[in-house]
N, C-alpha and C positions, 0 to 999 in steps of 0.2 A: 594588136597587130604589128605585129618590127619586121621590117626590109628583113629581108632575107637573101642571102646570093652567092653565086660562083662562079668565078670569069671562069677562060678556056685556057686562058698562056698563064705561066708562070713567073711568078715576081720573083729577079733575083739574078736573073740565068743571061741578062741583057747588058749587063750598068756598062755603060762606056767608058772608055781610059779616066782615071782622074789627075786633073794635075797635081804637080807637088804640094802639099800641104805647107805655110808658115808654119815656123814653130818659134819661143820663145817661154822661156821661164823664168820665176820669180820663186826668191823663196818664199817660207812660210813656215812659225811657229803654233805648235798647240802640248794642248798636253795631256796625253794618251790618259786611256780608257785603262787600268793595268791596277792588279792589285799593292796597297803599299806594304814598305817592309816599317817594323815599331821605330825604327829608324827616321824612318822618314818625314817630315811632318808636313809637303805636298809630292804628289807627281813631279818626277821633274818634266821642265818642257822640252820638248823635243822640235828642233829645226831641221827643216827637208825641202827642198828643192820640187817645185811640183814644175811638172811642165805641160805647154799647151800649142794647140794643133788647129790651127785654124785654113782652113778648106772654104773651096769654091769661092776666095777675093776676088773683085772684079778686073780687070785686065784694065794694064794702063790705059789713059784715055778712051776707055768705052764708051758708052751711053744707052743709058735702058733705063727699066724701070727702078725706083726703091727697093731692093735686096734687103727680106728678111735675116734677122739674125737669130738662129738656134745658140743657148749653150746649152750644152747636152751633159748629165750625169750618170757616170753609169752606177750599178748597182754596188752589193756588198760584195768587200773584197774582190770586185773585178776588175780588169785593167781597160780603159776606155780604145783599148788597139782590138780587144774580143768582139768590136761594135763595129769595125768596120763596113761592112757589107747593108749596112742601116747606111748609117754615116754618110757613107758613098753616093746611097739613090739621090738622099737629102741635097746633097753639094749638088748632086748633076740636075735635081727638080730647079736651082738654081736662087737653091738657099746659101749662104754665109753659115757654117758649124764652126762651132767653136767647141771644143770639147779637149777637157783634160783630166790629165790621168794622177791616179791615185795610189800606186804600186808600192811605196813606200810603207800604208797602212794592212799590218799585218794584225793578225791573231796579240799578240803581243804587245800589239803596240796602234791600240783601236782608236779614230777618231772619232768623239760623241757629236750630237746630230748637229750643236751648235755651233763646236769649229765646222761642223762641214757645213754650215750656211755661211762662216763667215767666210770661207775657202770661196765659192758659189759668187757669191758679192764683190771678191778682190779680183775672179774671173771674168765675171761682167765688168767690174770698172776699168778692168786693164786690154780686155778686147774691147770696149768703146774708146780708151784712148789710142788701139794702132788702129780701129779704122776709123778716126776721126783725122789721125796721121795720113793711113796712107790717102783718103779724101783729099785733102788741101795738098797731097805733092803731087798726086797722078791726074785730080777732075778726077769727070765721069762720074753714075752715078751713085747716089745717095744708099748711104747701108744707113736702114733707120728701128723702123720699131724690131724690138726684145720678142724673143718666147723664153721660159724654160723648158725646156725636155731632160726627160728621166726615167730611167728605167727602176722596177724595185723599189731600192732604198732611196735612188739617187730620185728617182719620182716624191715618195716625198720633203726629199731636204728641198728640191726644188717647190714644194709647195708650202712646207714654213718659209723660208727665202723669200715669196709674193706677199705673206704674211705678214711677214716683220718691215716689207716694203711699207705697208697699207699703215701696217702700223704707228709707222711715223707721224708728224706732223706739216702743216705744210709748211711750215720753219721749219722744219728738221734740220734740211743741208745746213743754212745758218748757223740753226742753232747748234750743231757738231762743231763747225766752222771755230765759231766762239771755243767751244770749252774743249779744242787738241790744239788753239793757236798754242805755239811755241811750247807746244809738248811733244814729246817724241815716245816711240814701243818702246819695249824693255830694254832693260838691261842689254847691252850686245848684241846688240842688232845694227845692221844697218841698214845706208839710207832704200835700201831694195826690198826691205824686209818685212813682213809682216806679222805684227807677235802676236802671242798669243795671247787672250782674252779667260783662261782658266775655267773652260769650259764653261763657263756660264749663261743664265740666260741675260740678253740684251740691256736688260733694263735694268739689271747690275752691273754693269761694265763701267771701267774707268771712262776704256775708248772705245767705241765699239765695229772700227774695222782699222785696216791698212789705210785706209783712203788721204792722199793728200785733201789740204785742204780749200787748195783751188780749184780743186774738180769738186769737192765736198760742200762750198761756197756758191756751183749754181743754180740761182733762183729758183726757187719750187712754186708748184701753181696755187695760185691762193685759188680759197675757196669760195664757192659761188652759195646762197639758198639751194632749200632742196627744193628739185618739180615737184609741182603737186600733180597733175595730170599723168597718164599713162604718154600721151604726144609727148606733153613738158622732155618727160624721163626720156627719152627717143633721141628729143633733138640737147639734151644735154649730153647724154652718150655719143650722138654723130661728132656733138663740136669736143671732146674733149677727145676723144681718140683720133678725128684731126687733127687738132694742136697738136699733140702728142708727133704725129706723122709730117705738120712740117717743122715743130722743131729736131726732126732729128734731118730732114733734108736737108739745115741748115750746116755748110763746111766749117773745117775747123773743129776744135777743142771743146767746144758747144755740144755735140755730138756725143751723148752719154746712154742711149740707147734706152725709152722708152717701151716701159713692158708693155704689152698685148695681150698676149695670153699664154697657157701652161696647156708642155700635151705630157699626159700621163700612160706611158707604160707597163703595165700590170703592174699598175703602183702597192704598195707593202708600208702602213700602216703601221712597221716593228714584226718583232718576233713570236715565236708560238710562248718562250721563256719569257718572266717579268724582266723590266730593263725600267731602268733607274729615271725615273718621272723628267726630273729636274735635268739631267746631260739626254735624257730621247723625251723629248719631248713631242704628246701626240701630232701629225698633224691636221685629223680626223676634228681638233680640239680647236688647232687653231686655226680651220674655217670656219668656225664654226664663231670664235670671237671676234677673229680679225678678217674680212671677206676680203682677199685680192680686189683690187684695179688697178685700174686700168691708168695707165700712163707715167706711173713712178720712173725714176729711172738709177743709176749705179749709185748715184751721189743719196739722194734717199734710202739707197735698201742700206746701203749704210748704218745707217743709225737708228737702226734700231734686232736687226738680228733675229733671235728667239722672243722674241720680251712675252710672246706667248705660255710660255710654259709650262704647264704643270696648272693650265687655268692662270697663272697669275698675273694675266692683263688683255682687258682688248680694248675696238670699238673709244668710244670718246677720253675713258679711263686711262686709257694706257697710252693719249696722245694719240689714237685712229682717230677714223674719219664716222663723226656723231652723225643722228639724222638730220639735224641742222647744215650739216657742213657738204654733205653727199652730194660733191658735182663732177664725179670721175663716176664714169660707168663701171659696175662690174665687170673681174675679166672673165671674158668665155675659156674654156678650155676644153681640149679634146682627148675620153680616157680611151684607149684598147686595151683590151683583158684577155690575156687566156684562160682558157677554156677547161685545164687542164694543168692550173695553175693551183689547185687545190693543198697539194702536201709540200709546198713551200710556203703558199700563206696564207696565214689565219680565213676564214672565210669571215672575220666579225671586224679583218683589215683589211680587204681586199677592194682589188676594181671594183667591185659593184659598188662595196659603201661610200666612195671616194667620189662615185656618180652622182652617187643620189643626194651625198653631203656639200656637193660642188654649189654656191649659190648662186654663182653668174649662169647666164646659157653656154650648155654644154651640149657635147658630142658621146657616145659610146659607141664602140666598134668593137664585138666580141666574137673572137676566134674561139671557135669553138673546140677547135683541133687542137690547141697550140700549149706547149706547155712553159712554163714562167721563163724559161732559159733559153727559150726557140728565138728571141730577138738579138740574143747572139751566132756569132758566126759558125762556128760549130757546138756540143754536147759531146764530152768524150763518157767512158761511161763511168766515171766518178761523180758527175754531172746527173748523168741520165739515171743512176742511182738512187738520188737522193730529189731531185727535180721530174717529174712525167714529161717524156715526152708524145708526138701524136703518134699513130701509127702514118704509116708512108707519107709526112709532116717533114717535110725540108728544112733544116733553120732557116736558109733564103730564102724561101716562100710567105717564112713567118717577118722576119727585116724587112720584105717588099712590100708586102701587104702594112706593115706597121707606116713604110715611110711614104706609099703613095697617100695614105690618110692624110697622115701629117701635115704631108707639104701641098694636098688639098685645103684642109682648112687654114693652112700657117699661109695660103694665099686669098683664103675666101676671107681670112679676117685681115690683110692688107689691101684687099680693092677693098673689103668695106669701107673701110677708111680714109681711101682714098676716088672712091664715090664723088660725084657729082649732091650734096644732101648731108653730106656726113658721112656717118655708120652704115653705107650703103643701103641706104633706109627706101630707092625705090623699091629695090632688089628682096632683101627682105623682110617688105613691106608685103609686096605682093604674093611671095611666098608663105607668109604667114596668110594670108588672105585665103589663098589655097587651101591651105589645109584644116586650116579653122582651128586651127590646136595650139595649145602654148607648146604643147611635148604631143609629138609624134612618134608614132609604134611602142605608143599608151595610151589607154585611157586618161582623160580628164586632163587638166593644165588649162590653163589661161589661152586667148588665143594670139597674132599677131608676134607683137614684137618683144622681146622680155630687156630691163635695169640693161643689159648690154648695146639696144640698139639691135639685137642682133635676132631672126626669125628660128625657129626650133624646124621650121619644113627648108628652112637655107640652109641648115650646120646639116640635116641629115642629107641633104642632096649632095651637097660638096664629096663627104666621105662616099655616097652610092656610085654617083658617078667617080672616083679616082677607084674603087675597088671591080665596079661592074667588067667585065673584063680584062682586066689584071691581072687575075689572081683565083688558080684554082682551088682557093682553102676555102670551104665555109664560113659565113660572117653574116654576123646580122646588125642592124644599126639602129639606135634608137636618137630621142632629140628631147630635146627640150628647154622651155626658154620660162625663168622665171618674172 
């Protein structure tokens, strides 16, 4: 049995006025995916400027709860500005929303997934520095736990980044700082430039990202013995997430935005056509090789990138978290799927496969009448001819519903981390006991809390509560906790 419903009022029609986003940019170099001429030894490195916008920054001197930070990655060849309704909804819900634009990427100068992960890591790091500076100067509420959010290919890149961060050893930040001491970027790069890594998996990179040694040298969490019972696992999860939340609340440059969860909006693990597995590794394979875990930071993320490319590493063998070191809980994820996205996303690589493959606590919101590109502000005739749209379904309604579910999921995870006893143990345990199932909306599964300290019934309840009465769209919600 799955939870299904539709609300009475449209989402997306009553957005509050948005404050002016804070903007900055930085230089980034990558190796475009393009055909090589016979006289070329390797593809040329392309240097571009990456614009970043930060919405929802707390006002000077304000006080309040810790604000979650959402780092948003857009879909293939889609500018961040095309998601204005979605991003504005998220900022209005009390989130700090970081978006970056890849308009420099064209069919003639494509960026592969490995460089895309490096770029996301750099945005993550720079956002952490910006928010730490604002907090130190302005005071006010802490901005802490980070969530990687992405649509379509951006969701895939977010998964690869989370898996890469989990593949970094506990001492990864210190190891990176030692390895890069006194070493600059590629020739011709300036102090603010992030150089190209050759489009290679991180396991073969000489310098995994453009991070400064000062940021990368931040202490990494130490490993702890693996919990041996479900109760101990939940306690370990609560402690790890609570520690990450406490670290995020500390003022000054030590704020590194610990990762707390992912939101995947109609994710796609590739195209219908075959792709080079070295340059376009599978996110689904990455999940199996190196399950994403809570608490990793922007510094830790820069030590690994796509180390699991082509199945070439993961787990303890690739510096991942082995069974004897499993201290951090598995990350929770929200997957929002478009029921009419099959003409744009292969069935074997779509949102349902991501939901089933996610190793940690997970929730799936399905919008059966939504099209793959209806998370954007508008669909022109060209995009409608490529990807179907729901009859009578407005893009703003899809974006509004996705934002409502995302905000509820993020608030729930943050509240779980801040609750007495750790990761929302009391509320989650009560929800799990009421359901008696590890998976809600499907038969089977184990009961109570999952490895991330979150119960399936709690995950489902957050999403249902946000959508019921808030959207006219049909929807269904299922959830599971391992």
